[in-house]
C-alpha positions as CSV (number, residue, x, y, z in Angstrom):
1,M,58.9,-67.1,8.3
2,R,60.7,-64.7,6.0
3,R,58.2,-65.9,3.2
4,H,54.9,-65.5,5.4
5,L,56.3,-61.8,6.1
6,T,57.6,-60.8,2.4
7,S,53.9,-61.8,1.8
8,L,52.1,-59.6,4.4
9,A,54.1,-56.4,3.6
10,R,53.1,-57.3,-0.1
11,S,49.7,-56.9,0.6
12,I,49.6,-54.2,3.3
13,G,51.3,-52.2,0.5
14,I,48.4,-53.2,-2.1
15,A,46.5,-52.0,0.8
16,L,47.9,-48.7,1.1
17,L,48.1,-48.2,-2.8
18,L,44.0,-49.6,-3.1
19,V,43.6,-46.5,-0.5
20,A,45.3,-44.1,-2.0
21,S,43.8,-44.8,-5.4
22,L,40.0,-43.9,-3.6
23,A,41.0,-41.2,-1.4
24,P,41.3,-38.9,-4.9
25,V,37.7,-40.2,-5.6
26,A,36.4,-39.5,-2.1
27,L,37.0,-36.3,-2.3
28,A,35.8,-35.1,-5.6
29,A,32.2,-36.4,-4.4
30,G,30.0,-33.2,-5.4
31,P,29.1,-30.5,-4.9
32,P,30.9,-28.9,-5.8
33,Y,31.7,-30.2,-8.9
34,P,35.3,-30.0,-10.9
35,D,34.4,-28.5,-14.0
36,P,33.1,-29.8,-17.1
37,V,35.5,-30.8,-20.2
38,D,34.6,-29.2,-23.7
39,G,33.1,-31.8,-25.6
40,H,32.5,-34.8,-22.9
41,A,29.0,-35.5,-21.6
42,V,30.0,-38.7,-20.0
43,Y,32.1,-38.1,-16.1
44,D,32.3,-41.7,-14.5
45,E,34.1,-40.2,-11.3
46,A,33.4,-43.3,-9.8
47,G,35.0,-45.7,-11.9
48,A,31.7,-47.8,-12.5
49,L,30.8,-47.5,-16.4
50,G,32.8,-49.7,-19.0
51,A,34.7,-47.9,-21.5
52,E,32.2,-49.3,-24.5
53,T,29.2,-48.0,-22.2
54,E,30.6,-44.4,-22.0
55,A,31.6,-44.2,-25.4
56,R,27.6,-45.5,-26.6
57,V,26.3,-43.1,-24.4
58,E,28.9,-40.2,-25.6
59,A,27.5,-40.4,-28.7
60,T,24.0,-41.3,-28.0
61,I,24.2,-37.8,-26.0
62,D,26.1,-36.1,-29.4
63,A,23.0,-37.0,-31.6
64,I,20.4,-36.2,-29.8
65,E,22.1,-32.5,-29.0
66,Q,22.4,-31.9,-32.6
67,R,18.7,-32.8,-33.5
68,T,16.7,-31.3,-30.1
69,G,19.7,-29.3,-28.6
70,A,18.6,-30.5,-25.6
71,E,21.7,-31.3,-22.6
72,V,22.4,-34.4,-21.4
73,V,25.1,-34.8,-18.8
74,V,26.3,-38.4,-16.9
75,Y,27.8,-38.3,-14.0
76,T,29.0,-41.1,-11.4
77,Q,30.7,-40.3,-8.2
78,I,31.5,-42.5,-4.6
79,K,28.8,-40.8,-2.0
80,P,28.1,-43.5,0.8
81,E,26.8,-40.0,2.9
82,S,23.8,-39.7,-0.3
83,D,21.1,-42.6,1.0
84,S,18.3,-41.3,0.0
85,P,16.7,-40.1,-3.1
86,E,16.0,-36.4,-1.7
87,E,19.7,-35.6,-0.8
88,A,21.1,-37.8,-4.3
89,E,17.9,-34.9,-5.9
90,Q,19.7,-32.4,-4.4
91,D,23.2,-33.1,-6.0
92,A,21.8,-33.4,-9.0
93,I,20.1,-30.1,-8.7
94,A,23.7,-28.6,-7.9
95,L,24.8,-30.4,-10.8
96,V,22.6,-28.8,-13.4
97,D,22.9,-24.7,-12.0
98,Q,26.8,-25.3,-11.4
99,W,27.6,-26.5,-14.6
100,G,24.5,-24.4,-16.7
101,V,23.7,-28.2,-18.1
102,G,20.4,-27.1,-20.7
103,R,20.6,-24.6,-23.4
104,K,20.2,-20.8,-21.4
105,G,16.4,-19.6,-21.7
106,F,14.9,-23.5,-23.0
107,D,16.5,-24.9,-19.4
108,D,15.8,-28.2,-22.0
109,G,19.4,-30.0,-19.5
110,L,19.3,-33.6,-17.7
111,A,21.3,-35.1,-15.8
112,I,21.5,-38.8,-14.5
113,L,23.8,-38.6,-11.4
114,F,25.0,-42.3,-9.4
115,D,25.9,-41.9,-6.3
116,L,27.5,-44.9,-5.5
117,D,28.5,-46.8,-2.2
118,E,32.4,-47.9,-2.2
119,S,30.8,-51.5,-3.4
120,R,30.1,-48.6,-7.1
121,V,26.9,-51.0,-7.5
122,H,25.2,-49.6,-4.8
123,G,23.3,-46.5,-3.8
124,Q,20.8,-43.9,-5.2
125,V,20.1,-42.6,-8.7
126,Q,18.8,-39.6,-10.2
127,L,17.3,-38.4,-13.5
128,Y,16.6,-35.1,-13.2
129,A,15.2,-32.5,-15.8
130,G,15.4,-29.2,-16.3
131,P,11.5,-27.6,-16.3
132,G,11.7,-27.0,-20.4
133,Y,12.7,-31.0,-20.8
134,R,10.2,-32.2,-18.3
135,A,7.6,-30.0,-19.8
136,T,8.5,-31.2,-23.5
137,F,10.1,-34.3,-23.6
138,L,10.1,-37.0,-20.9
139,S,7.6,-35.9,-17.5
140,N,8.5,-36.7,-14.1
141,E,6.3,-39.3,-14.2
142,E,7.8,-40.2,-17.2
143,R,11.2,-40.6,-15.8
144,Q,10.1,-42.6,-12.9
145,C,8.7,-44.7,-14.8
146,I,12.2,-45.5,-17.2
147,F,13.7,-46.0,-13.7
148,D,10.9,-48.2,-12.2
149,E,10.4,-50.4,-14.7
150,E,13.7,-50.7,-17.2
151,M,16.9,-49.4,-15.2
152,L,16.1,-50.8,-11.0
153,P,15.5,-54.6,-12.7
154,L,19.4,-54.0,-14.2
155,L,20.5,-51.6,-11.3
156,E,19.4,-54.5,-8.5
157,A,21.2,-57.0,-10.6
158,E,24.2,-54.6,-10.3
159,N,24.5,-53.9,-13.6
160,L,24.7,-50.7,-14.4
161,D,26.1,-49.8,-17.7
162,G,23.0,-52.1,-18.7
163,A,20.5,-50.1,-16.7
164,L,21.8,-46.6,-18.3
165,L,22.1,-47.8,-21.6
166,V,18.3,-49.0,-21.9
167,A,18.0,-45.4,-20.3
168,M,19.7,-44.0,-22.6
169,E,17.6,-45.8,-25.6
170,R,14.6,-44.7,-24.5
171,I,16.0,-41.0,-24.0
172,D,16.8,-40.7,-27.1
173,A,13.9,-42.5,-28.7
174,N,11.7,-39.4,-26.9
175,A,14.2,-36.8,-28.4
176,T,12.5,-35.9,-31.7
177,P,12.5,-32.6,-33.1
178,E,8.7,-31.8,-33.2
179,H,9.5,-31.9,-29.1
180,A,12.4,-29.9,-29.5
181,Q,9.9,-27.3,-32.0
182,A,7.2,-26.9,-29.5
183,L,9.4,-26.1,-26.3
184,E,11.1,-23.6,-28.9
185,R,8.1,-22.5,-30.0
186,A,6.4,-21.8,-26.7
187,R,9.9,-20.4,-25.0
188,L,9.1,-17.8,-28.4
189,I,5.6,-16.9,-26.9
190,D,6.6,-16.5,-23.6
191,A,9.8,-14.5,-24.5
192,G,7.5,-12.1,-26.5
193,I,4.8,-12.0,-24.1
194,G,7.4,-10.8,-21.8
195,I,9.3,-8.7,-23.5
196,I,7.4,-7.1,-25.9
197,G,3.7,-7.7,-24.6
198,A,4.6,-6.6,-20.9
199,P,5.6,-3.3,-22.2
200,I,3.1,-2.8,-24.6
201,L,0.7,-3.8,-21.9
202,L,2.2,-0.9,-19.3
203,T,2.6,2.0,-22.0
204,L,-1.2,1.1,-23.0
205,L,-3.0,0.8,-19.7
206,V,-1.1,3.7,-17.6
207,G,-1.6,6.0,-21.3
208,W,-4.9,5.9,-21.3
209,V,-5.6,6.7,-17.5
210,L,-3.1,9.4,-17.7
211,M,-4.7,10.7,-21.3
212,A,-8.1,10.8,-19.9
213,W,-6.7,12.9,-16.8
214,A,-5.1,14.7,-19.3
215,R,-8.7,15.0,-21.7
216,H,-11.1,15.3,-18.4
217,G,-9.2,15.4,-15.2
218,R,-7.4,18.4,-15.5
219,D,-8.2,21.4,-14.0
220,P,-8.7,24.7,-16.6
221,V,-5.0,26.6,-15.9
222,Y,-6.0,29.9,-13.7
223,L,-3.5,32.5,-13.4
224,D,-2.9,32.3,-9.3
225,D,-0.1,35.1,-7.6
226,P,-0.1,36.0,-4.2
227,S,0.1,39.5,-5.7
228,I,-3.6,39.3,-7.1
229,L,-6.2,40.8,-4.5
230,M,-9.1,38.4,-5.2
231,P,-12.7,39.7,-4.3
232,A,-15.2,38.0,-1.7
233,P,-16.6,34.7,-2.8
234,P,-19.9,33.9,-4.3
235,S,-22.8,33.8,-2.2
236,D,-23.6,30.5,-2.8
237,L,-20.1,28.9,-1.8
238,T,-20.6,27.7,1.8
239,A,-17.9,26.9,3.9
240,A,-18.6,22.7,2.9
241,S,-18.4,23.6,-0.4
242,G,-15.2,26.0,-0.3
243,A,-13.7,23.0,1.3
244,L,-14.7,20.8,-1.0
245,I,-13.2,22.8,-3.2
246,H,-10.3,23.0,-2.3
247,D,-9.3,19.4,-1.4
248,G,-10.9,18.4,-4.4
249,T,-13.4,15.7,-2.9
250,S,-15.8,15.4,0.1
251,S,-13.9,13.7,3.2
252,R,-14.0,14.2,7.1
253,H,-12.7,17.5,6.3
254,T,-16.5,18.8,4.5
255,L,-18.1,17.4,7.3
256,T,-16.7,18.9,10.3
257,T,-17.0,22.3,8.3
258,A,-20.3,21.9,7.9
259,M,-20.2,21.1,12.1
260,L,-18.4,24.1,12.6
261,D,-20.7,26.3,10.2
262,L,-23.9,25.0,11.4
263,A,-22.7,25.8,15.2
264,S,-21.8,29.1,14.2
265,R,-25.3,29.7,13.0
266,G,-26.6,29.3,16.4
267,E,-28.3,25.5,15.2
268,L,-25.9,23.7,17.8
269,A,-22.9,23.3,20.2
270,F,-20.8,20.6,20.6
271,R,-20.3,18.9,24.3
272,D,-17.0,17.4,24.9
273,E,-17.0,13.8,26.3
274,S,-14.0,12.4,25.6
275,G,-12.0,10.3,27.8
276,V,-8.2,9.7,28.6
277,V,-7.6,7.4,25.1
278,S,-10.7,7.9,22.8
279,K,-12.1,11.0,21.6
280,K,-16.0,11.4,21.8
281,V,-18.2,14.5,21.3
282,G,-22.3,14.9,21.8
283,L,-24.3,17.2,19.9
284,Q,-26.9,19.4,21.2
285,I,-29.8,20.9,18.9
286,L,-30.5,24.5,19.2
287,D,-33.2,26.9,18.8
288,P,-31.9,29.5,16.8
289,D,-34.5,31.8,17.0
290,S,-33.9,31.9,20.4
291,A,-30.1,32.8,20.3
292,I,-29.8,36.8,21.4
293,D,-25.1,36.4,19.9
294,P,-25.4,39.3,17.2
295,D,-22.5,36.9,16.0
296,A,-25.3,34.3,15.2
297,V,-27.5,36.9,13.6
298,R,-24.7,38.0,11.0
299,A,-23.3,34.5,10.5
300,R,-27.3,33.1,9.6
301,R,-27.4,36.0,7.0
302,R,-24.9,34.0,4.5
303,P,-27.2,31.0,2.9
304,I,-26.2,27.1,2.9
305,S,-26.8,24.6,0.6
306,R,-28.8,21.6,0.7
307,A,-26.4,19.2,2.0
308,E,-26.1,21.3,5.6
309,R,-29.8,21.6,5.7
310,L,-30.3,17.6,5.1
311,A,-26.8,17.0,8.3
312,L,-29.3,19.2,10.1
313,A,-32.4,17.6,9.8
314,E,-30.9,14.8,10.2
315,L,-29.1,15.7,13.3
316,Q,-32.5,17.1,14.6
317,E,-34.1,13.8,13.7
318,L,-31.9,12.1,16.0
319,A,-32.4,14.2,19.0
320,A,-36.0,14.1,18.7
321,P,-36.6,11.4,21.2
322,S,-34.2,13.7,24.1
323,P,-36.5,16.1,26.4
324,E,-33.5,17.8,26.3
325,R,-32.7,17.7,22.0
326,Y,-29.0,16.2,22.9
327,V,-27.1,13.6,20.6
328,S,-25.1,11.6,23.2
329,P,-21.9,10.3,21.0
330,E,-23.2,7.3,21.4
331,E,-26.6,8.1,19.3
332,L,-24.1,10.1,17.2
333,L,-22.7,6.2,15.8
334,K,-26.4,6.5,14.2
335,F,-25.3,9.7,11.9
336,G,-22.8,7.3,10.4
337,P,-24.5,5.5,7.3
338,R,-25.9,9.3,6.9
339,V,-23.0,10.2,6.2
340,S,-22.7,9.3,2.5
341,R,-26.2,11.1,1.7
342,F,-24.3,14.5,2.7
343,N,-21.3,13.6,0.7
344,E,-24.1,13.4,-2.0
345,A,-25.6,16.0,-2.0
346,L,-22.7,18.6,-0.9
347,E,-20.6,17.1,-4.5
348,G,-24.2,17.8,-6.0
349,H,-24.5,21.1,-5.1
350,V,-20.6,22.3,-6.7
351,V,-22.0,20.4,-9.6
352,D,-25.0,22.4,-9.9
353,K,-23.3,25.7,-9.1
354,G,-21.0,24.9,-12.6
355,W,-17.7,24.1,-10.4
356,F,-17.0,20.4,-11.0
357,R,-17.5,18.5,-14.4
358,E,-18.9,16.2,-12.3
359,R,-19.5,14.1,-8.6
360,P,-15.5,14.0,-7.6
361,G,-16.8,11.0,-5.4
362,R,-18.7,9.9,-9.0
363,A,-14.6,10.5,-10.9
364,I,-12.8,8.8,-8.5
365,S,-15.3,5.9,-8.1
366,R,-15.3,4.6,-11.5
367,W,-11.8,4.7,-11.6
368,G,-11.2,3.0,-8.9
369,I,-12.9,0.5,-9.8
370,R,-10.5,0.3,-13.0
371,G,-7.7,0.2,-11.0
372,S,-8.6,-2.4,-8.9
373,V,-9.9,-4.6,-11.5
374,E,-6.2,-4.4,-13.3
375,L,-4.7,-4.9,-9.8
376,F,-6.5,-8.3,-9.4
377,L,-5.8,-9.2,-12.7
378,G,-2.1,-8.6,-12.5
379,I,-2.0,-10.5,-9.0
380,V,-3.6,-13.2,-10.9
381,G,-1.1,-13.0,-13.9
382,L,1.7,-13.4,-11.3
383,V,-0.2,-16.4,-9.5
384,A,-0.2,-18.3,-13.0
385,G,3.3,-16.9,-13.6
386,L,4.7,-19.0,-10.9
387,S,2.5,-21.9,-11.3
388,L,3.0,-22.9,-14.4
389,P,5.7,-21.4,-14.6
390,S,6.4,-18.9,-17.1
391,A,8.6,-15.3,-16.7
392,G,6.3,-14.2,-19.8
393,L,3.3,-14.4,-17.7
394,L,5.0,-13.4,-14.6
395,L,5.9,-10.0,-16.7
396,L,2.5,-9.6,-17.7
397,G,1.3,-9.5,-14.0
398,G,3.6,-7.6,-13.4
399,A,3.0,-4.8,-15.7
400,V,-0.9,-5.3,-15.1
401,T,-0.7,-4.7,-11.3
402,A,1.9,-1.9,-12.0
403,A,-0.9,-0.2,-14.0
404,G,-3.4,-0.8,-11.7
405,V,-1.5,1.0,-8.8
406,V,-1.1,4.3,-11.1
407,T,-5.2,3.9,-12.3
408,L,-5.3,4.0,-8.2
409,L,-3.3,6.9,-7.5
410,M,-4.8,8.9,-10.1
411,S,-8.1,8.2,-9.2
412,R,-7.7,11.0,-6.8
413,A,-6.7,13.5,-8.9
414,M,-9.6,12.5,-11.6
415,P,-12.5,14.9,-10.4
416,S,-12.0,18.0,-12.8
417,R,-12.7,21.8,-12.0
418,T,-14.6,24.1,-14.4
419,M,-13.1,27.4,-15.6
420,P,-15.6,28.9,-12.6
421,G,-14.1,26.0,-10.5
422,A,-10.9,26.8,-11.2
423,M,-11.3,30.5,-10.2
424,I,-12.9,29.6,-7.1
425,Y,-10.3,27.7,-6.1
426,A,-7.7,30.9,-6.6
427,M,-9.0,32.8,-5.1
428,L,-9.7,30.4,-1.4
429,A,-5.6,29.8,-2.3
430,A,-5.6,33.7,-2.1
431,Y,-7.8,33.6,1.2
432,R,-5.2,30.4,2.9
433,R,-2.5,33.1,2.2
434,T,-4.0,36.0,3.5
435,L,-5.6,34.2,6.8
436,H,-2.0,32.5,7.6
437,K,-0.4,35.9,7.4
438,T,-2.8,37.0,9.6
439,M,-2.8,34.4,11.8
440,E,0.7,34.8,13.0
441,Q,0.0,37.8,14.0
442,A,-2.8,37.9,15.6
443,R,-3.5,37.8,19.7
444,S,-7.5,36.8,19.2
445,M,-9.8,36.0,16.4
446,R,-11.8,39.2,17.2
447,Q,-7.6,41.1,16.0
448,V,-8.5,38.5,12.8
449,V,-11.4,39.9,12.4
450,E,-10.8,44.0,12.5
451,S,-7.6,43.5,10.6
452,R,-10.1,43.6,7.2
453,A,-7.0,41.3,5.5
454,V,-10.2,38.9,4.8
455,P,-13.0,41.7,4.8
456,W,-16.1,39.6,4.1
457,L,-15.1,37.0,7.5
458,E,-17.5,39.9,9.8
459,T,-17.0,37.6,13.2
460,P,-14.6,35.2,14.6
461,D,-16.9,32.3,14.5
462,Q,-16.4,33.1,10.4
463,A,-13.0,32.9,11.0
464,V,-12.7,30.2,12.0
465,V,-14.7,28.2,10.3
466,W,-12.8,29.2,7.1
467,G,-9.7,28.8,8.9
468,V,-10.8,25.0,9.1
469,A,-12.2,25.0,6.2
470,L,-8.5,26.4,4.5
471,G,-6.5,24.1,6.5
472,L,-5.1,26.3,8.8
473,N,-6.6,24.4,11.9
474,E,-2.8,24.8,13.4
475,D,-3.5,28.6,13.0
476,V,-6.3,28.8,14.6
477,E,-5.1,26.8,17.7
478,R,-2.2,29.2,18.0
479,V,-4.2,32.6,18.1
480,L,-6.5,31.0,20.8
481,E,-3.2,29.6,22.8
482,R,-2.2,33.6,22.3
483,T,-5.5,35.0,23.6
484,M,-5.0,32.5,26.6
485,E,-2.0,33.5,27.8
486,D,-3.0,37.7,27.3
487,T,-6.4,36.3,29.4
488,R,-4.4,34.9,31.8
489,S,-1.6,37.6,32.2
490,G,-4.1,40.2,32.7
491,A,-3.1,41.5,28.8
492,A,-5.9,41.1,27.2
493,S,-9.6,42.3,28.4
494,G,-12.9,40.5,28.8
495,T,-14.4,42.1,25.8
496,R,-11.5,41.4,23.6
497,A,-11.2,38.0,24.2
498,W,-13.0,35.6,22.2
499,F,-13.4,31.8,22.5
500,P,-15.8,29.6,20.6
501,A,-18.5,29.3,23.2
502,W,-20.4,26.4,20.9
503,Y,-17.5,24.1,22.6
504,G,-17.3,23.2,26.1
505,S,-17.0,20.2,28.5
506,S,-19.9,18.0,29.9
507,A,-19.7,19.9,32.9
508,G,-19.9,23.2,30.9
509,S,-22.9,25.2,29.4
510,S,-23.4,24.6,25.9
511,S,-25.3,27.4,25.2
512,A,-24.5,29.3,22.0
513,S,-26.0,32.4,23.6
514,S,-22.5,34.6,24.3
515,G,-19.6,34.2,21.7
516,G,-17.4,36.8,23.3
517,G,-17.4,37.1,26.8
518,G,-15.6,35.5,29.5
519,L,-14.1,31.9,29.8
520,A,-16.3,29.2,30.8
521,P,-15.1,26.8,33.3
522,G,-14.4,23.2,31.0
523,L,-13.9,25.4,27.4
524,F,-11.2,22.7,26.8
525,S,-11.3,19.7,28.6
526,A,-7.9,17.9,27.9
527,S,-6.3,20.5,29.3
528,A,-6.2,24.6,30.4
529,V,-4.9,25.9,27.3
530,P,-7.0,25.3,24.0
531,N,-6.5,22.1,22.0
532,F,-8.1,23.3,18.4
533,G,-6.5,20.3,17.5
534,A,-8.3,17.5,19.6
535,M,-11.5,19.7,19.6
536,T,-11.6,19.3,15.6
537,A,-10.6,15.9,16.4
538,A,-13.5,15.4,18.5
539,I,-16.0,17.0,16.0
540,G,-14.5,15.0,13.0
541,T,-15.5,11.9,15.2
542,I,-19.6,12.7,14.4
543,G,-20.2,9.9,12.1
544,N,-18.0,7.7,12.8
545,S,-19.3,3.8,12.6
546,P,-18.9,2.1,15.8
547,S,-15.6,0.3,14.1
548,S,-14.3,3.6,13.3
549,S,-14.7,4.8,16.8
550,G,-12.3,2.6,17.8
551,S,25.6,-20.2,-14.3
552,G,26.6,-21.7,-17.3
553,G,30.4,-23.6,-17.5
554,G,33.1,-26.2,-19.7
555,G,30.6,-27.6,-22.3
556,F,26.8,-26.7,-21.3
557,S,25.0,-23.6,-22.4
558,G,24.3,-21.6,-19.2
559,G,21.0,-23.9,-18.5
560,S,19.3,-24.1,-14.9
561,S,17.4,-26.5,-12.4
562,G,14.8,-23.1,-13.0
563,G,13.6,-24.3,-9.6
564,G,10.5,-26.1,-11.6
565,G,12.1,-29.1,-13.0
566,G,11.8,-32.5,-11.2
567,G,13.9,-35.7,-10.3
568,S,13.3,-39.3,-10.7
569,G,14.6,-42.3,-9.7
570,G,16.0,-44.0,-6.4
571,G,17.8,-46.5,-4.4
572,F,19.2,-50.0,-5.6
């Protein structure tokens, strides 16, 4: 009986010692992994390999590194919970990244990882290669073939040593200096493209557009100072062409200015048909010869350009089917496709007068196309760099993309005024300053005209038109608000108050026959207080299309999995 108890105690003690010896191994399963040891490439943490096998594999790995510079690590661990190729692959990736297996910049590392169960003869194997190793030495398919055809039969026979040795033979045979040179050459070219080529190309492309702007797009320098008094503008400078010179290109702003200019001449009137949310305006074609308003007659003394005449003719054509010569907001949508003809005519006018070197729209379009091509090619380079992968192509694509963005931004600055155009621009800047200061103090648009601050403005309509042309919409609106306040309080007489008679609601009169008298009902339909911003916004919808109305550590060299490597292997 005592003998049996002694034997049982001895068995329990041996079992406890065995469990104690296995516990550290189980706790050591990575990731994270213990730090690598310099000069070692085989880490048999599971105790599954023979000493002779470890020595032979160490020698083979040293020879491979001396020949090619590529780095190989073998790691075994007890990890029964890793029971799929995907889990083992993630463990191998973590090992490569944590230890930096492979040379930094070349990513030519290979990790042979055994995730074993407690039997130490079954589990998962991964031959994970960094992107450089995969591209130059053994591809994912080739490593999978090594596993399937040469390692797996030995692993199924529980011969881990033989499986590792046969894999190392194939890996050693493939690790030639020629393969290493191909990798180094490709990585050097890639580095040259990214580090040297990308900055040079960015400098050339951005320098090209900046040089073009300096030579052809930059305006001549003309002295402009608030103390300088400017004469009246040339007679052939219309409000719309003035807005174009001020803005640098044709836009919805120039069209709105032209529409207001035509209205001030008694050619047309606007009818507000806005809803709660949408802004809509109809247009009434008038007979200027029947107008008795002296302000309209005076406004027609100044000539208009071919652009305004073209726009008026197009609107008259749209109004022809209507007995009342009224163009509804829905019919005005048909004017949208014709706006480009107005823009071309207006830009042609400023070129013919010698104020611009070429049509602003043409210069913007030309450089916009170039910028778009650069942007497209840059995006193609970025996609190619991500797909290969190639850091050099990625940097090159980024450089071209950045250059494309700069070119697109600079395209708006490419329209160039001539010296006479720069003089006109300075005159307009002076007019704008003067009008702004005058409107800050004025109680009505008549007071703006009578102040003679800008002597060539003869009527309140002209003051409004040129205020809009020079971007003083808010100033005009504030003056009209003061006029409304004075009218309500009785501070202003009916003859002093002025509101634009060419703009009314659908219920009000659209006649332009009275420019200075009383306030017509429904003049500003949104509220009792005149909202000039809403008015110009509604007029600005003229011509809109239907759609627009609404690490490295230990003995390795800092390589990584690269995000583009590949695992090969499986279970046994």
